[in-house]
C-alpha positions as CSV (number, residue, x, y, z in Angstrom):
1,M,-55.3,104.8,-161.6
2,R,-57.3,101.7,-161.9
3,I,-55.7,98.3,-162.7
4,P,-57.2,96.6,-165.6
5,R,-59.3,93.6,-164.7
6,F,-57.5,91.2,-167.0
7,V,-54.3,91.9,-165.2
8,I,-55.8,91.0,-161.8
9,L,-57.3,87.8,-163.3
10,S,-53.9,86.8,-164.8
11,A,-52.2,87.3,-161.4
12,L,-54.8,85.1,-159.6
13,V,-54.5,82.3,-162.2
14,A,-50.7,82.4,-161.9
15,G,-50.9,82.1,-158.0
16,A,-53.3,79.3,-158.2
17,L,-51.0,77.3,-160.6
18,S,-48.1,77.8,-158.2
19,L,-50.0,76.5,-155.2
20,S,-51.2,73.5,-157.1
21,T,-47.6,72.7,-158.1
22,F,-46.2,72.7,-154.5
23,S,-49.2,70.8,-153.1
24,H,-49.2,68.1,-155.8
25,M,-49.0,64.6,-154.3
26,P,-47.6,61.6,-156.2
27,P,-50.3,59.3,-157.5
28,R,-51.3,56.2,-155.5
29,P,-50.0,52.9,-156.9
30,L,-52.4,50.9,-158.9
31,A,-54.2,48.0,-157.2
32,A,-52.3,45.4,-159.4
33,D,-48.9,46.8,-158.2
34,M,-50.0,46.7,-154.6
35,H,-51.1,43.0,-155.0
36,R,-47.8,42.1,-156.6
37,T,-45.8,43.7,-153.8
38,T,-47.8,41.9,-151.2
39,A,-47.3,38.5,-152.9
40,V,-43.6,39.0,-153.1
41,T,-43.4,39.9,-149.4
42,D,-45.5,36.9,-148.4
43,N,-43.4,34.5,-150.5
44,S,-40.0,35.8,-149.3
45,P,-37.8,33.2,-147.3
46,T,-38.0,33.5,-143.6
47,K,-36.0,31.8,-140.8
48,S,-38.0,28.9,-139.4
49,S,-38.1,28.5,-135.6
50,A,-38.4,24.7,-136.0
51,P,-34.7,24.1,-137.0
52,Q,-33.6,26.4,-134.1
53,T,-35.7,24.4,-131.7
54,A,-34.3,21.1,-133.0
55,A,-30.7,22.4,-132.8
56,S,-31.2,23.7,-129.3
57,S,-32.6,20.3,-128.1
58,A,-29.8,18.3,-129.8
59,A,-27.6,16.3,-127.5
60,P,-24.2,17.9,-126.6
61,A,-21.2,16.9,-128.7
62,P,-19.0,14.1,-127.2
63,A,-16.0,15.3,-125.3
64,P,-12.7,15.2,-127.3
65,A,-10.5,12.1,-127.0
66,S,-7.8,14.1,-125.2
67,T,-10.3,15.1,-122.5
68,S,-11.5,11.6,-122.0
69,L,-8.0,10.3,-121.6
70,A,-7.1,13.0,-119.1
71,R,-10.2,12.1,-117.1
72,A,-9.3,8.4,-117.2
73,F,-5.8,9.0,-116.0
74,S,-6.9,11.5,-113.3
75,A,-9.5,9.0,-111.9
76,P,-8.3,7.1,-108.8
77,Q,-7.1,3.6,-109.7
78,E,-8.0,0.7,-107.5
79,A,-5.3,-1.7,-106.6
80,T,-5.6,-5.0,-108.5
81,P,-3.9,-8.3,-107.9
82,A,-1.9,-7.8,-111.1
83,T,-0.7,-4.4,-109.7
84,Q,0.3,-5.8,-106.4
85,T,2.2,-8.7,-108.1
86,A,4.1,-6.2,-110.2
87,A,5.0,-4.2,-107.1
88,N,6.4,-7.4,-105.4
89,Q,8.4,-8.5,-108.5
90,P,11.6,-6.7,-107.4
91,S,11.6,-8.4,-104.0
92,T,11.0,-11.8,-105.6
93,H,13.9,-11.2,-108.0
94,L,16.2,-10.1,-105.1
95,L,15.3,-13.2,-103.1
96,H,16.0,-15.4,-106.1
97,M,19.4,-13.7,-106.5
98,L,20.3,-14.1,-102.9
99,E,19.4,-17.8,-103.0
100,N,21.4,-18.5,-106.2
101,D,24.3,-16.0,-106.0
102,G,24.7,-15.3,-102.3
103,P,24.7,-12.0,-100.5
104,E,28.2,-10.8,-101.7
105,Q,27.6,-11.4,-105.4
106,T,24.0,-10.0,-105.1
107,A,25.4,-6.8,-103.5
108,R,27.9,-6.4,-106.3
109,T,25.2,-6.9,-108.9
110,L,23.0,-4.3,-107.2
111,T,25.9,-1.8,-107.1
112,K,26.8,-2.4,-110.8
113,S,23.2,-2.1,-112.0
114,H,22.2,0.7,-109.6
115,K,19.4,-1.3,-108.2
116,W,19.8,-0.7,-104.4
117,S,16.6,1.4,-104.8
118,D,14.7,-1.9,-105.0
119,V,15.8,-2.8,-101.5
120,R,14.9,0.6,-100.2
121,Q,11.5,0.4,-101.8
122,A,10.9,-3.0,-100.2
123,V,11.7,-1.4,-96.8
124,A,9.5,1.6,-97.4
125,T,6.5,-0.4,-98.4
126,G,6.9,-2.9,-95.6
127,Q,7.2,-6.0,-97.7
128,P,7.7,-9.2,-95.7
129,E,10.9,-10.0,-97.6
130,A,12.5,-6.7,-96.6
131,A,13.8,-8.0,-93.2
132,L,15.6,-11.0,-94.8
133,M,17.0,-8.9,-97.6
134,L,18.4,-6.3,-95.2
135,T,19.9,-8.9,-92.9
136,E,21.7,-10.5,-95.8
137,L,22.7,-7.5,-97.7
138,M,23.5,-4.8,-95.1
139,P,26.9,-6.3,-94.2
140,E,27.9,-6.3,-97.9
141,A,26.8,-2.8,-98.7
142,D,29.3,0.0,-99.2
143,P,29.2,2.8,-96.5
144,A,27.1,5.2,-98.6
145,T,24.5,2.5,-99.5
146,A,24.5,1.3,-95.9
147,L,23.6,4.8,-94.7
148,S,20.8,5.1,-97.2
149,L,19.4,1.7,-96.1
150,R,19.4,2.8,-92.5
151,S,17.6,6.0,-93.4
152,A,15.0,4.0,-95.2
153,M,14.5,1.8,-92.0
154,R,14.1,4.9,-89.8
155,R,11.5,6.4,-92.1
156,A,9.6,3.1,-92.2
157,L,9.7,2.5,-88.5
158,P,6.4,4.4,-87.7
159,T,4.5,2.6,-90.4
160,H,6.1,-0.9,-90.6
161,P,7.6,-1.4,-87.1
162,A,7.7,-5.2,-87.2
163,E,9.6,-5.4,-90.5
164,V,12.1,-2.8,-89.3
165,L,12.6,-4.5,-85.9
166,A,13.1,-7.9,-87.6
167,A,15.9,-6.3,-89.8
168,M,17.7,-4.6,-87.0
169,D,21.0,-5.9,-85.6
170,Q,20.2,-8.1,-82.6
171,T,23.5,-7.0,-80.9
172,D,22.5,-3.4,-81.1
173,G,25.4,-2.6,-83.4
174,P,26.3,1.1,-84.2
175,L,25.0,1.0,-87.8
176,F,21.8,-1.1,-87.8
177,G,21.0,-1.6,-84.1
178,A,18.4,0.1,-82.0
179,R,20.9,3.0,-81.1
180,A,21.1,3.9,-84.8
181,V,17.7,3.1,-86.2
182,C,15.5,4.1,-83.2
183,S,17.4,7.3,-82.2
184,P,15.2,10.4,-82.5
185,H,18.3,12.5,-83.4
186,G,17.6,14.4,-86.6
187,M,14.0,13.3,-86.7
188,S,10.9,15.3,-85.8
189,R,8.9,15.0,-82.6
190,N,5.9,13.7,-84.6
191,W,8.1,10.9,-86.0
192,Q,9.3,10.1,-82.5
193,S,5.7,9.9,-81.1
194,N,4.4,7.9,-84.0
195,A,7.4,5.5,-83.9
196,R,6.9,4.9,-80.1
197,K,3.3,4.0,-80.6
198,A,4.0,1.8,-83.5
199,V,6.8,-0.1,-81.8
200,A,4.8,-0.6,-78.7
201,S,2.0,-2.2,-80.7
202,V,4.3,-5.0,-81.8
203,H,3.7,-8.2,-79.8
204,E,5.9,-10.8,-81.3
205,I,8.0,-13.0,-79.0
206,H,11.1,-13.1,-81.2
207,L,11.2,-9.3,-81.4
208,I,10.8,-8.6,-77.6
209,T,14.4,-7.7,-77.0
210,R,14.7,-5.4,-80.0
211,E,11.3,-3.8,-79.2
212,R,12.5,-3.0,-75.7
213,D,15.8,-1.6,-76.9
214,C,14.1,0.5,-79.5
215,L,11.5,1.9,-77.1
216,S,14.3,2.8,-74.7
217,R,16.0,4.8,-77.5
218,L,12.7,6.4,-78.5
219,G,12.1,7.7,-74.9
220,G,10.1,4.9,-73.3
221,L,6.6,3.7,-73.6
222,P,4.1,6.2,-75.1
223,Q,1.8,7.9,-72.6
224,A,-1.8,6.7,-72.5
225,G,-4.3,8.9,-74.3
């Protein structure tokens, strides 16, 4: 049986239409539309590298005030005449009290005002007035205060030997003489060695006897080298 020719032609036309439908591509945009899109793209805001460069080259922000203060307080401070004068004020005041009130009343005032620490501080720092103050005030101090003053003298012996020797009891008494101040009992070997060297370096005529007694308690003259 032969298929009519019009049927074959109809089938071919239908197939061609289907293929054209699936292979159809959207139309290309018009030239005016393409130009408008390009203009919008070119005029859009962009990040400029100039501000970034300026920001990166800007000077660093100043340190906070708290940091500056911390650095100022942590920096080593040089001693000034005003600072040294302030450190000597307690000693000057004590000498003034001794001169006007006498040792007994001065000791009472120090006990009442809890200011014996000023005397110990004068001994620890080797102030020249320390010897006079100790000589005047030690006999008037109560037992506990007297022991604290003797401890201050022993600790200061390696660093301020002349001042300590000048304050010691010339009769080698049991509380403030060489037997008490220069005894190595309860002190370290390093203290004993440093104290011997320090005392041996004192060459003052009026301290010869106390220097000799102190060296005897410390174990004799230090070995050379």
